[in-house]
C-alpha positions, 0 to 999 in steps of 0.5 A, a space after each residue: 917493373 911490368 913491360 905493360 907499365 913501362 910500354 903505358 910510360 913511354 906512351 904517355 911522356 912521347 907527347 911532352 918529348 914531341 912539344 919540344 923536339 918539336 921546338 928544336 930541342 935536340 934530345 939527350 937519352 943516354 949519359 953518353 948523348 950528354 957526355 959527347 953533347 957537353 964536351 964539345 959544346 960551344 956558345 950558349 946552350 939551352 937545356 930543359 930538365 922535362 917533366 910530367 908534374 903539372 907545372 911542367 905540362 902548364 908552365 915550363 913546356 910552354 914557356 920554353 918554347 914560346 921563349 925559343 919562337 919569340 926571341 931574337 937572340 936564341 941560343 945556339 943548341 938547345 938540348 932537353 933530358 927527361 927527369 924520371 924516364 931518362 934517368 942516367 941521361 938527366 944524372 949525367 946533364 946533373 953533373 954539369 950543373 954543380 952548385 944547383 940542387 936536382 930540380 924538375 922540370 928546370 931550365 939552365 942556359 949555358 955558356 961553354 959549360 958554365 951555368 949563366 942562368 938557371 931556373 929552378 921548379 920553384 921559379 915555374 911553379 905558382 907562376 904564369 906562364 907568361 912570368 916564366 917565358 919573361 924570365 927565360 927570354 931575359 936570359 937569351 937577351 943578355 947571354 945570347 948573341 
């Protein structure tokens, strides 16, 4: 790919990254960052697999950020990887999602390294932002302290 294309894509996705970072998510951009985080993680972690698709922009990111802002019970950690952009980081994170096929966007709530709640693309697409947010909030209520 050309350098101009790569620059264009970085500029295009930066607001999509910033939206989650402003809400308190930590970006994991390399496979090493994912592995280091996951090998040391304790407590609950909300993982957001980011994407450039419309359902990420109109449904998934707003639902995730609003759930984090509104929930009384919050995960100990908020992290994100960007599918299609940080490919190695995304692939590494998906190694921890045993039994769940790749899905972008998607969200997972983990206790330690174990997935206790997973929201694949099909539970985001064609749903309302409020429904997706309620799905996240219900998981936070059940699993977060």
